[in-house]
C-alpha atoms as an extended CHARMM CRD file, in Angstrom:
* protein
*
       173  EXT
         1         1  MET       CA           -127.8960000000       86.6850000000     -136.4630000000  PROA      1               0.0000000000
         2         2  ASP       CA           -129.1950000000       89.0960000000     -133.9140000000  PROA      2               0.0000000000
         3         3  THR       CA           -132.6260000000       89.1610000000     -135.5580000000  PROA      3               0.0000000000
         4         4  ASP       CA           -132.7310000000       85.3710000000     -135.4840000000  PROA      4               0.0000000000
         5         5  LYS       CA           -132.2510000000       85.4410000000     -131.7150000000  PROA      5               0.0000000000
         6         6  TRP       CA           -135.0790000000       87.9620000000     -131.3370000000  PROA      6               0.0000000000
         7         7  PHE       CA           -137.2860000000       85.9000000000     -133.5860000000  PROA      7               0.0000000000
         8         8  GLU       CA           -136.4890000000       82.7520000000     -131.6140000000  PROA      8               0.0000000000
         9         9  LEU       CA           -137.1760000000       84.5800000000     -128.3210000000  PROA      9               0.0000000000
        10        10  ALA       CA           -140.5110000000       85.8220000000     -129.6790000000  PROA      10              0.0000000000
        11        11  MET       CA           -141.4470000000       82.2940000000     -130.7770000000  PROA      11              0.0000000000
        12        12  TYR       CA           -140.8690000000       80.9940000000     -127.2110000000  PROA      12              0.0000000000
        13        13  THR       CA           -142.4670000000       83.9910000000     -125.4760000000  PROA      13              0.0000000000
        14        14  LEU       CA           -145.6380000000       84.2550000000     -127.6090000000  PROA      14              0.0000000000
        15        15  PRO       CA           -147.0640000000       80.8390000000     -126.5800000000  PROA      15              0.0000000000
        16        16  ALA       CA           -146.2680000000       81.5620000000     -122.9420000000  PROA      16              0.0000000000
        17        17  VAL       CA           -148.0620000000       84.9380000000     -123.1080000000  PROA      17              0.0000000000
        18        18  VAL       CA           -151.0890000000       83.3810000000     -124.8310000000  PROA      18              0.0000000000
        19        19  THR       CA           -151.1850000000       80.5420000000     -122.2830000000  PROA      19              0.0000000000
        20        20  GLY       CA           -150.8580000000       83.0360000000     -119.4000000000  PROA      20              0.0000000000
        21        21  GLY       CA           -153.6290000000       85.2270000000     -120.8800000000  PROA      21              0.0000000000
        22        22  VAL       CA           -155.9710000000       82.2680000000     -121.2790000000  PROA      22              0.0000000000
        23        23  ALA       CA           -155.2170000000       81.1070000000     -117.7360000000  PROA      23              0.0000000000
        24        24  TYR       CA           -155.8730000000       84.6260000000     -116.4000000000  PROA      24              0.0000000000
        25        25  ILE       CA           -159.2300000000       84.8290000000     -118.1870000000  PROA      25              0.0000000000
        26        26  MET       CA           -160.2460000000       81.3670000000     -116.9920000000  PROA      26              0.0000000000
        27        27  ILE       CA           -159.2920000000       82.1440000000     -113.3750000000  PROA      27              0.0000000000
        28        28  GLN       CA           -161.1090000000       85.4900000000     -113.5660000000  PROA      28              0.0000000000
        29        29  LYS       CA           -164.2880000000       83.7800000000     -114.8400000000  PROA      29              0.0000000000
        30        30  PHE       CA           -164.0180000000       81.1440000000     -112.1240000000  PROA      30              0.0000000000
        31        31  VAL       CA           -163.6400000000       83.7970000000     -109.4050000000  PROA      31              0.0000000000
        32        32  ASN       CA           -166.5950000000       85.7760000000     -110.7850000000  PROA      32              0.0000000000
        33        33  LEU       CA           -168.7300000000       82.6460000000     -110.9600000000  PROA      33              0.0000000000
        34        34  ASP       CA           -167.7890000000       81.6900000000     -107.3830000000  PROA      34              0.0000000000
        35        35  THR       CA           -168.5180000000       85.2480000000     -106.1660000000  PROA      35              0.0000000000
        36        36  ASN       CA           -171.9380000000       85.2200000000     -107.8790000000  PROA      36              0.0000000000
        37        37  ARG       CA           -172.6850000000       81.8090000000     -106.4000000000  PROA      37              0.0000000000
        38        38  ARG       CA           -171.8260000000       83.0430000000     -102.9090000000  PROA      38              0.0000000000
        39        39  LYS       CA           -173.9430000000       86.1680000000     -103.3900000000  PROA      39              0.0000000000
        40        40  PHE       CA           -176.8590000000       84.0260000000     -104.5340000000  PROA      40              0.0000000000
        41        41  GLN       CA           -176.5100000000       81.7240000000     -101.4980000000  PROA      41              0.0000000000
        42        42  LEU       CA           -176.3250000000       84.6980000000      -99.1630000000  PROA      42              0.0000000000
        43        43  LEU       CA           -179.3770000000       86.2730000000     -100.7870000000  PROA      43              0.0000000000
        44        44  ARG       CA           -181.2740000000       83.0040000000     -100.5420000000  PROA      44              0.0000000000
        45        45  GLU       CA           -180.3220000000       82.6320000000      -96.8740000000  PROA      45              0.0000000000
        46        46  ASN       CA           -181.4120000000       86.2210000000      -96.1690000000  PROA      46              0.0000000000
        47        47  GLN       CA           -184.7230000000       85.5960000000      -97.9070000000  PROA      47              0.0000000000
        48        48  LYS       CA           -185.2680000000       82.5140000000      -95.7530000000  PROA      48              0.0000000000
        49        49  GLN       CA           -184.8410000000       84.6840000000      -92.6710000000  PROA      49              0.0000000000
        50        50  ALA       CA           -186.7520000000       87.7090000000      -94.0360000000  PROA      50              0.0000000000
        51        51  LEU       CA           -189.7470000000       85.8740000000      -95.4390000000  PROA      51              0.0000000000
        52        52  PRO       CA           -191.2930000000       85.0560000000      -92.0320000000  PROA      52              0.0000000000
        53        53  ILE       CA           -190.8310000000       88.6640000000      -90.9490000000  PROA      53              0.0000000000
        54        54  ARG       CA           -192.4320000000       89.9620000000      -94.1480000000  PROA      54              0.0000000000
        55        55  LEU       CA           -195.3370000000       87.5430000000      -93.7730000000  PROA      55              0.0000000000
        56        56  GLN       CA           -195.7960000000       88.7270000000      -90.2150000000  PROA      56              0.0000000000
        57        57  ALA       CA           -195.8640000000       92.3240000000      -91.4560000000  PROA      57              0.0000000000
        58        58  TYR       CA           -198.5990000000       91.4520000000      -93.9450000000  PROA      58              0.0000000000
        59        59  GLU       CA           -200.5380000000       89.6840000000      -91.1920000000  PROA      59              0.0000000000
        60        60  ARG       CA           -200.2560000000       92.7030000000      -88.9260000000  PROA      60              0.0000000000
        61        61  MET       CA           -201.4080000000       95.0340000000      -91.6740000000  PROA      61              0.0000000000
        62        62  ALA       CA           -204.3700000000       92.7770000000      -92.4320000000  PROA      62              0.0000000000
        63        63  LEU       CA           -205.2400000000       92.9050000000      -88.7400000000  PROA      63              0.0000000000
        64        64  PHE       CA           -204.8130000000       96.6930000000      -88.7850000000  PROA      64              0.0000000000
        65        65  LEU       CA           -207.2180000000       96.9910000000      -91.7320000000  PROA      65              0.0000000000
        66        66  GLU       CA           -209.7550000000       94.7960000000      -89.9660000000  PROA      66              0.0000000000
        67        67  ARG       CA           -209.4470000000       96.7940000000      -86.7520000000  PROA      67              0.0000000000
        68        68  ILE       CA           -209.9890000000      100.1480000000      -88.4930000000  PROA      68              0.0000000000
        69        69  ASN       CA           -212.9460000000       98.8970000000      -90.4950000000  PROA      69              0.0000000000
        70        70  PRO       CA           -215.6630000000      101.2860000000      -89.2710000000  PROA      70              0.0000000000
        71        71  VAL       CA           -218.1570000000       98.4970000000      -88.5430000000  PROA      71              0.0000000000
        72        72  LYS       CA           -215.7260000000       96.5910000000      -86.3280000000  PROA      72              0.0000000000
        73        73  LEU       CA           -214.2900000000       99.7870000000      -84.8980000000  PROA      73              0.0000000000
        74        74  MET       CA           -217.6700000000      101.0070000000      -83.7100000000  PROA      74              0.0000000000
        75        75  ILE       CA           -218.4520000000       97.6320000000      -82.1670000000  PROA      75              0.0000000000
        76        76  ARG       CA           -215.1660000000       97.7260000000      -80.2640000000  PROA      76              0.0000000000
        77        77  VAL       CA           -215.1680000000      101.4400000000      -79.3530000000  PROA      77              0.0000000000
        78        78  ALA       CA           -218.3550000000      102.5880000000      -77.6350000000  PROA      78              0.0000000000
        79        79  PRO       CA           -219.1600000000      106.2730000000      -77.3090000000  PROA      79              0.0000000000
        80        80  LEU       CA           -218.1950000000      107.8130000000      -73.9860000000  PROA      80              0.0000000000
        81        81  SER       CA           -220.8880000000      110.4850000000      -74.2380000000  PROA      81              0.0000000000
        82        82  SER       CA           -223.7810000000      111.3080000000      -76.5130000000  PROA      82              0.0000000000
        83        83  ASP       CA           -221.8230000000      114.0170000000      -78.3570000000  PROA      83              0.0000000000
        84        84  LYS       CA           -221.1710000000      112.9760000000      -81.9730000000  PROA      84              0.0000000000
        85        85  THR       CA           -218.0000000000      115.0680000000      -82.2750000000  PROA      85              0.0000000000
        86        86  ASP       CA           -216.4810000000      113.4840000000      -79.1680000000  PROA      86              0.0000000000
        87        87  TYR       CA           -217.3150000000      110.0700000000      -80.5720000000  PROA      87              0.0000000000
        88        88  MET       CA           -215.8260000000      110.9460000000      -83.9710000000  PROA      88              0.0000000000
        89        89  ASN       CA           -212.6250000000      112.1650000000      -82.2780000000  PROA      89              0.0000000000
        90        90  LEU       CA           -212.4760000000      108.9770000000      -80.2010000000  PROA      90              0.0000000000
        91        91  LEU       CA           -212.7990000000      106.8250000000      -83.3330000000  PROA      91              0.0000000000
        92        92  ILE       CA           -210.1380000000      108.8410000000      -85.1810000000  PROA      92              0.0000000000
        93        93  GLN       CA           -207.8480000000      108.7120000000      -82.1630000000  PROA      93              0.0000000000
        94        94  ASN       CA           -208.2520000000      104.9240000000      -82.0740000000  PROA      94              0.0000000000
        95        95  ILE       CA           -207.4210000000      104.6550000000      -85.7850000000  PROA      95              0.0000000000
        96        96  GLU       CA           -204.3580000000      106.8480000000      -85.3890000000  PROA      96              0.0000000000
        97        97  GLN       CA           -203.1350000000      104.7900000000      -82.4390000000  PROA      97              0.0000000000
        98        98  GLU       CA           -203.5230000000      101.5910000000      -84.4120000000  PROA      98              0.0000000000
        99        99  PHE       CA           -201.6520000000      103.2010000000      -87.3210000000  PROA      99              0.0000000000
       100       100  GLU       CA           -198.8060000000      104.4160000000      -85.1270000000  PROA      100             0.0000000000
       101       101  HSD       CA           -198.5380000000      101.0040000000      -83.5320000000  PROA      101             0.0000000000
       102       102  ASN       CA           -198.0160000000       99.4060000000      -86.9590000000  PROA      102             0.0000000000
       103       103  ILE       CA           -196.0510000000      102.1420000000      -88.7180000000  PROA      103             0.0000000000
       104       104  THR       CA           -192.7720000000      100.2240000000      -88.6190000000  PROA      104             0.0000000000
       105       105  GLN       CA           -194.2830000000       97.4890000000      -90.7870000000  PROA      105             0.0000000000
       106       106  GLN       CA           -193.8900000000       99.7400000000      -93.8260000000  PROA      106             0.0000000000
       107       107  ILE       CA           -190.2470000000       98.6840000000      -94.2250000000  PROA      107             0.0000000000
       108       108  TYR       CA           -191.3870000000       95.1110000000      -94.9870000000  PROA      108             0.0000000000
       109       109  LEU       CA           -194.1560000000       96.0950000000      -97.4300000000  PROA      109             0.0000000000
       110       110  SER       CA           -193.9210000000       97.4200000000     -100.9220000000  PROA      110             0.0000000000
       111       111  ASP       CA           -194.4040000000      101.1390000000     -101.4300000000  PROA      111             0.0000000000
       112       112  ALA       CA           -197.6300000000      100.5430000000     -103.3450000000  PROA      112             0.0000000000
       113       113  CYS       CA           -199.0430000000       98.3860000000     -100.5510000000  PROA      113             0.0000000000
       114       114  TRP       CA           -198.1200000000      100.8590000000      -97.8500000000  PROA      114             0.0000000000
       115       115  MET       CA           -199.6410000000      103.6860000000      -99.8840000000  PROA      115             0.0000000000
       116       116  MET       CA           -202.8610000000      101.6980000000     -100.2860000000  PROA      116             0.0000000000
       117       117  ILE       CA           -203.0570000000      101.0720000000      -96.5450000000  PROA      117             0.0000000000
       118       118  SER       CA           -202.3160000000      104.6760000000      -95.7290000000  PROA      118             0.0000000000
       119       119  ASN       CA           -204.9340000000      105.8470000000      -98.2390000000  PROA      119             0.0000000000
       120       120  ALA       CA           -207.5030000000      103.4830000000      -96.7060000000  PROA      120             0.0000000000
       121       121  LYS       CA           -206.8270000000      104.9020000000      -93.2320000000  PROA      121             0.0000000000
       122       122  ASN       CA           -207.1420000000      108.4530000000      -94.5360000000  PROA      122             0.0000000000
       123       123  ALA       CA           -210.3480000000      107.6530000000      -96.4480000000  PROA      123             0.0000000000
       124       124  ILE       CA           -211.9460000000      106.1960000000      -93.3290000000  PROA      124             0.0000000000
       125       125  ILE       CA           -210.9900000000      109.2380000000      -91.2770000000  PROA      125             0.0000000000
       126       126  GLN       CA           -212.3370000000      111.5270000000      -93.9850000000  PROA      126             0.0000000000
       127       127  ASN       CA           -215.5890000000      109.5800000000      -94.1210000000  PROA      127             0.0000000000
       128       128  LEU       CA           -215.9570000000      109.8190000000      -90.3380000000  PROA      128             0.0000000000
       129       129  ARG       CA           -215.4440000000      113.5930000000      -90.5350000000  PROA      129             0.0000000000
       130       130  ASN       CA           -217.8400000000      113.9880000000      -93.4480000000  PROA      130             0.0000000000
       131       131  VAL       CA           -220.6050000000      112.1580000000      -91.6200000000  PROA      131             0.0000000000
       132       132  ALA       CA           -219.9870000000      114.2060000000      -88.4750000000  PROA      132             0.0000000000
       133       133  ALA       CA           -220.4060000000      117.4060000000      -90.5050000000  PROA      133             0.0000000000
       134       134  ASP       CA           -224.0620000000      116.5160000000      -91.0870000000  PROA      134             0.0000000000
       135       135  THR       CA           -226.0420000000      119.0060000000      -88.9870000000  PROA      135             0.0000000000
       136       136  GLU       CA           -229.1130000000      116.7390000000      -88.8560000000  PROA      136             0.0000000000
       137       137  LEU       CA           -227.2710000000      114.3100000000      -86.5820000000  PROA      137             0.0000000000
       138       138  THR       CA           -227.6720000000      115.2410000000      -82.9660000000  PROA      138             0.0000000000
       139       139  ASP       CA           -226.0360000000      112.4470000000      -80.9600000000  PROA      139             0.0000000000
       140       140  ALA       CA           -223.5130000000      109.6290000000      -81.1420000000  PROA      140             0.0000000000
       141       141  ASP       CA           -226.0900000000      106.9160000000      -81.8190000000  PROA      141             0.0000000000
       142       142  GLN       CA           -227.4060000000      108.7180000000      -84.8990000000  PROA      142             0.0000000000
       143       143  TYR       CA           -223.8310000000      109.2740000000      -85.9560000000  PROA      143             0.0000000000
       144       144  ARG       CA           -223.1020000000      105.5430000000      -85.6720000000  PROA      144             0.0000000000
       145       145  MET       CA           -226.1510000000      104.6750000000      -87.7690000000  PROA      145             0.0000000000
       146       146  LYS       CA           -225.2290000000      107.2400000000      -90.4280000000  PROA      146             0.0000000000
       147       147  VAL       CA           -221.6460000000      105.9190000000      -90.6530000000  PROA      147             0.0000000000
       148       148  LEU       CA           -222.9170000000      102.3620000000      -91.0140000000  PROA      148             0.0000000000
       149       149  SER       CA           -225.4430000000      103.3160000000      -93.6720000000  PROA      149             0.0000000000
       150       150  SER       CA           -222.7700000000      105.2410000000      -95.6200000000  PROA      150             0.0000000000
       151       151  LEU       CA           -220.6710000000      102.0760000000      -95.7260000000  PROA      151             0.0000000000
       152       152  PHE       CA           -223.4290000000      100.1940000000      -97.5250000000  PROA      152             0.0000000000
       153       153  GLU       CA           -223.4410000000      102.7940000000     -100.2980000000  PROA      153             0.0000000000
       154       154  SER       CA           -219.8620000000      102.1250000000     -101.4280000000  PROA      154             0.0000000000
       155       155  GLU       CA           -217.1570000000       99.4990000000     -101.0210000000  PROA      155             0.0000000000
       156       156  SER       CA           -215.1130000000      100.0000000000      -97.8890000000  PROA      156             0.0000000000
       157       157  ALA       CA           -211.6170000000      101.4280000000      -98.2470000000  PROA      157             0.0000000000
       158       158  THR       CA           -210.3500000000       98.7660000000      -95.8670000000  PROA      158             0.0000000000
       159       159  GLN       CA           -211.7830000000       96.0440000000      -98.0600000000  PROA      159             0.0000000000
       160       160  LEU       CA           -210.0350000000       97.4580000000     -101.1410000000  PROA      160             0.0000000000
       161       161  ALA       CA           -206.7370000000       97.6980000000      -99.2770000000  PROA      161             0.0000000000
       162       162  LEU       CA           -207.1500000000       94.2060000000      -97.8910000000  PROA      162             0.0000000000
       163       163  GLU       CA           -207.7570000000       92.8100000000     -101.3770000000  PROA      163             0.0000000000
       164       164  PHE       CA           -204.6400000000       94.6020000000     -102.6340000000  PROA      164             0.0000000000
       165       165  LEU       CA           -202.6590000000       93.2210000000      -99.6950000000  PROA      165             0.0000000000
       166       166  LYS       CA           -203.8630000000       89.6910000000     -100.4690000000  PROA      166             0.0000000000
       167       167  SER       CA           -203.0410000000       89.9980000000     -104.1430000000  PROA      167             0.0000000000
       168       168  GLU       CA           -199.5400000000       91.2470000000     -103.3700000000  PROA      168             0.0000000000
       169       169  LEU       CA           -199.0590000000       88.4650000000     -100.8370000000  PROA      169             0.0000000000
       170       170  SER       CA           -200.0410000000       85.8550000000     -103.4200000000  PROA      170             0.0000000000
       171       171  ASP       CA           -196.9800000000       86.8960000000     -105.4450000000  PROA      171             0.0000000000
       172       172  PHE       CA           -194.7930000000       85.3520000000     -102.7510000000  PROA      172             0.0000000000
       173       173  PHE       CA           -196.0870000000       81.9010000000     -103.4580000000  PROA      173             0.0000000000
């Protein structure tokens, strides 16, 4: 008789345990789904707020690339003396100041984009130094002409970086 009582108790308990297990699984799935939904809404809200900031960073970096383009840079920055080395240093100083002014924008750009912009800046500085190393150039005006003529020989580093920036920006839309 004792085994019949245990059997009867098991018959009542087993459906309750199964029902409780199913209810637990269903509640757990509901909670996970609700948590994921809230995370998605929060992420979407953050993206709404971050997108204008990221777009502004891309705009500023496009402006930076335009400002360090040697053609536009030499139009904006006139030589203070006729010494080509002084003029080269002035141009490089101007590029470095522009770069330092925009350095915080890297947190809004992808690593590849920032690397491309940094490489463009370094390539321009290297080109300015290479042209200044020419011993045939005697003054700042000849230096300016040589830099401009060297730009016609190959595609500008700023142009390549700007194209990369535009292609990355097109992924947003």
